[in-house]
N, C-alpha and C positions, 0 to 999 in steps of 0.2 A: 316565274318571279322577275320583276324588273330591277335592274341595276341603279342604284342612287346616282352614278356617274352619269346617267344617261338622261337626266332629270330636264334637258334642254330638248329631248326629242319632242316630235309632234305629237300632239294628243289626238287619237283617232274622234271622228266626229259621231258623236251619240246624242240620241234624242234627249236625255236627260243628263245634265253635267253633275258629276259627282260632287257633292257639297259637305259630306262628314267624312272627317279623319278618324278613323277607329285606332287606337293604340293600346298594345299590349305585348308583355313581354312574353306572354305565353299563349301560343296558336299552334293550330294543327299544322304539319301532322303529329307534331309532339303530343302523346297521349296525357291528357289533364282536363279535370273537371272544368276549370275556367277557359281553358283553350277551346273545349268544345262549346262552352256556353257563347263565347264570342263569335266562334265561327256560324254557329245558329243565327246569332243575330245577324251576321252580313248575309247570309243566304236570305232573309226576308225582304232586303233593299239593295240588291246587287247594283242597280244602276247609280245609287246614290254614294255607296262607300269606297272608300281606299284604305287600305290596311297597312299598318307600319308597326312591325313586330322584330322581335329578336329571332336569330337565324336557329336552325334546329337541323337534325339529320333529315334528308330526305325533301327538305323544303322547296328546293328547286323544281322538282318534278311535279309536287303537288300544287305550286304556285302558279304554275302554267296551265293547268287545268281549271282555274277558277274563273268566276264571270266579273271578277273586280278585280283591281290592280293590287299586288301585295308588294310590299317594299320591305327590306331585312337590314337590321344591323349586325354586324359579324358579333359573334358570340363564341369566345374561345373554348373549344372543347376539352382542352387539357385542365382547366381550373378544377379544383377538388372542392368539395363542399368545406363547411367549416367556416368559422368566424371571418377569416382572412377573406376566403374566397367569396362568401357571402357579401362582404362590402365590396370588394372588387366589383363583383357582379352588378352590383346594386349602382356603383359609380358609372359604370358602363352603360348602364340601362337609361339612367338620368341624362348622360350628357349625349348618348347617340339619339335617344327620341327627343330631345330638345332641339338640336341642330337640325336633324331630319325633318323635322315637324315644320321647322321655320323653311327649309327649302322647299318642302312640298307645297307649303302655302303660295309660294312664288309661281308654282307650276298649275296648281288646280284652285288657288284662292276660295278654298272650302271655307264654310262658315260656322261649323260646328266642329267640336273634337269630342269624341266619346272614348274616356279613359277606361280600360277594361277592368282594372281593379286597383285596390287601395296602395298596391306596392309601388315604390319610388315616385311617389306623386308630387315631388319637388320641382320635377320638369313640369308637369302640367301647371304648377302654382306662377312658374316663370313665363310660360307659353300665355298664361292668361293675361299677363301685363305686356308681352312682346307684341301678341297679335290681336287684333280687331275681330276675335271670335267670341262664341258661348260655348260653354261645354257641360257635358254631363260625367260623371264619375261612378263607376259601379263598385259595390262591395259586397263582398260573398262570406265573410264571417272572419276566417283568421287574418285576412289582410286589415280587417278593422281593429284587432286584438293588438295586432304587431305595433302599431302607432301609439296606442293608448298608454302603453306601460311607459313611455319616454316621455318627459315633460316637454322637452324641446320639440319633438316630432308631433307630440300632441297638440301644441299651439299652432305650428304651421299646417298641420293636417285639418284644425278646425278653422283656420284663414282659409284654406283651400276650398273647404265644402261651403263656406259663407259665400264664396264669389262663384259658386258652380251654379247654372241654370236649373239643375236638379241633380237629384243623387236617386240612382238605381240599385235598389236592394233585392237580393236573390230569394229572399223570404219575408214573412212579417216578422219572424223572430229577429233576422238581421236588421229590420227597421226599428223595431221596439229596442233593441240593445242600442242602437245608434242613438236614438232620442233620449233614451235615459242618461247616456253617458255623456252625449255634447249639448243636447238642448238646442237643437238649430232651428231657424225658420226656414232655412232651404227646403223647398217642394221635394218630398220624397216618391218614388214610384216602386212599388213591388212587381217585378217582372221575374217569374219562376223559370228555371230551366225547363228545356222540353227534351224528348227523346229523338234523336236523329235515327231512323232504322237503318240507312246506308253504312253506319258504323260497324254494325254486326254482320254485314257481308250480305249476300243473296239468301237469305232464309225467310223471305216472307211467308212462304205457302207452309200450310199445317202439315203436308207430308215431309217437308225438308226439316221442320223441328221435330218430327215424332223420329227422324232417322239419327237426328244428333242426340236425341233424348236417350235412345237406345244405346248409342256408341259411347257415350261418355259413362252410362251405367255399366256397361260391360269393362269399360277400361278400369273400373274400381269393383269389379266382380259385385254389383249391387243388382239385387233380385229386383225384377220389375213389379213385383208387389210390394216391396219395401217403401216406406217412407224417407223421403229425402229432405233434409234441411240444408239450406246453403247459406253461405255468407260471402261477402265480397268485399274486400278493403287491405289496407295495410294492415299487417300484425303487429299493432300497438296495443299498449295496456288499456287506454280509455276507450276502446272500441268493443271491451269486455266479450271477445270470444270466448274465455273462459267460463262465462255463464252458461253459455249454450253448451260447451262440453260437459258441465256439470248435470246439466238435465238429461244427458244420453244414457247413463245407467238407471236413473228413476223411469224413463220411458220404458226401457227394457223390462224393467221389473213390472211394469203395469201392463206389459204384454205387446209393445208396439215395436215390430220389426224397423228399426231407425238406423239412418246412416246421416253423416254429417259431412260435408264438403266444405273446405275454406280455401278460397281463390285469392292468394295474395303472398307478399313477402314482408319481412319486417323483424324488428328485434326481438319480439315475443314469441318467434316461432318454436324455439328449443324449450322454452317454458310450457308451452301449449303442448307441444308434443310429450313433455314429461307428465304434464297432468292426464292427458288421454291414456298413457301407460301406466301411471298411478292408479286410474280408476279402472284399469283393465277394458278401455274401449278402443284401444289404439287400430284394432281391426275394423271399427265401426267410424273413425273420425280419419278422414283423407284430406291430406295437404296437397294441394294442386300446384301449389307456387305460383309465381307470376303467370297470368294467363291473357294474351292480346284481345284487344277489344272484339276484333273479329271471332274470336273463338269463345267469346263469353256467351252468345245465343245458346250454345249447346249446354252450357251449365244450367242458365235458367229454364231451358226446355226440360232438364232431368230433374229438377228439384220440384217437389210438392208444395213447400213453404220457405219464404225467405225470412232469414231473421238476423237482425243486427240490433243489439243493446247499447248502443254507444252513449257514453255519459259526456255531459258538458263539463268543460274544466277550463275555465277562461283565465284562470291564474296561469295555466301551462300554455298559454298561446294557443288554445286548441278549442275549435267551437264547431259544432255541426251547423253550418248556415244553412243548409238545405237537405242534403242526404240523397245524391242524385241515384244511388243504387237501389233505394226503395221504388222511386218513380220507374227506373227500368225494370224491376222485378215485377211491377204493377202492369207494365207494358206487355209483358210475355203472360199476363194473365196469373200471377202466383200472387196468394195472400201473404200478408207481410205480419210479421211480429216485431214490433219496434218500441223504442222508448217514449213515453209520454212529455216530450221536453223538445225544445229547440226548434231547428227550422224543419224536423222531421214532419211536424204538424201540418206544414203546408203541403206534406205529402201524403202521409196515410191519414185518413179518418176512421175513426174508432167504429167497428161493425160495419164499416161500408167497403174497404178495400183491405182492410188487416185489423190486427187487434193491438192497442196501445196499452202499455204496461208499465210500472214503475220497475225500472232495472234493478234497484235495490232489493226488491221484495222477492225472494225465492219463491215463495208459495204462489204469487201471481204470475210470475213467469213461468213456473212450472204448468200451472192451470190452462194458460194460454197455449203452451205446445201441447199439452195432453188434450186439449180439445179439440186442436186443429188436427192432429195426426189420427183422431179417432173418427172425425165427421168429415167424410169426403164432399157431402154435399155442400156443407158450410166452405169447405175450400174452393170449390167451383164458383159459389156465389159471390164469394169476395175477390176471386180472381177476374170473373167477368166485369165487377163493377170497376176493379181496378184499371182494367183495359180501357173503360171509356174515361175514367178519371186522367189518365196517362196522356189523352189527346188533347186535353185543354190546354191553351196556350194564350198568351197576352202578347200581342205584337208590339214590337220596341218603336214603330212609328207613332205609337201613341204619345210617345214623349214629343212629339210635334204637332199636336192637335190645335194648338194657338196658332201656329203658323197657318195650318190648313185653313182654319176659321178667317183669319186675315185676308187669304188670298181669296176666299169666297167674296167677302166684303169688297 
């Protein structure tokens, strides 16, 4: 990590001069979907980008190992969550990103800003007036919802999007929601997140995954012949983990030796445990708690089916803009059961890498579980296709196609 106080230091000679400032309050090594998305973007053009982000635990060592310069603004670790804490953090993000972006401009004279999310956008709006730059803004789902419910923020946000060179959406669903809500003429681009294998550690070989599969199953005393269903996510109500638990006793009744593992923590944990106990399947439902990203590979390897029946609740500022865990499950060759809604449709294709269901239809959900649990050939077929789909990607440099054409002319 380079220190902002060293902005006058000499820039080392490079064949390509960095001309894109990527700004995000969320960036690795902090584990977060947006942070991972922005990091993967930077890896595509390391010679062109400079990163400006909020500080986080372990950032110094991480930043020193990157191929591109990373600058951080200080983020007080002692601030607690809540309304006051959120407002203070947002103010710090806006003020610091604004002034440090200006300082970095006088060092690098970058031509573009890529704003990593819709949060704290007033800083970007001000920068667009103060600096002779063009900018792209990324939207992921919940960051879009947070601004639309406040009339003042909505007006400022719409102005910001109008001034943008382009809007990058993480899914077609986010793009459609944006168009319906604000009806803008600004060009939009859909660039789906991708899986970065390195985040899971050194588990590329099939033998390593087999070892991890056995180890995780032994941890929870799950026989090798049993069917394991996996979910990964924050334990909150709208993710509908209870609907999966509801199906465990039904599957057992139909002769399926099934276990269910949940990776994650959240306010619904006690309620979900009570449900499992009430249905007398607490020996079959395993709560793994928080699992670091590097250990998730073992859980993906250990499961036979990945299932998440997330509901979209825009009124509660909760929207499944993409659903990264579905893509990760496909990357590990696992068939997916997912809701037929939201950004999931960018990740799961019905009867290709998974089965899409109406999460509110108990019959439809059970039929999907019963079918996959009993048909190993179908599971393998969907898993193979999922691996292929998980490798597809759209490069962020496509945002600059017009620039490339002009250079050729």
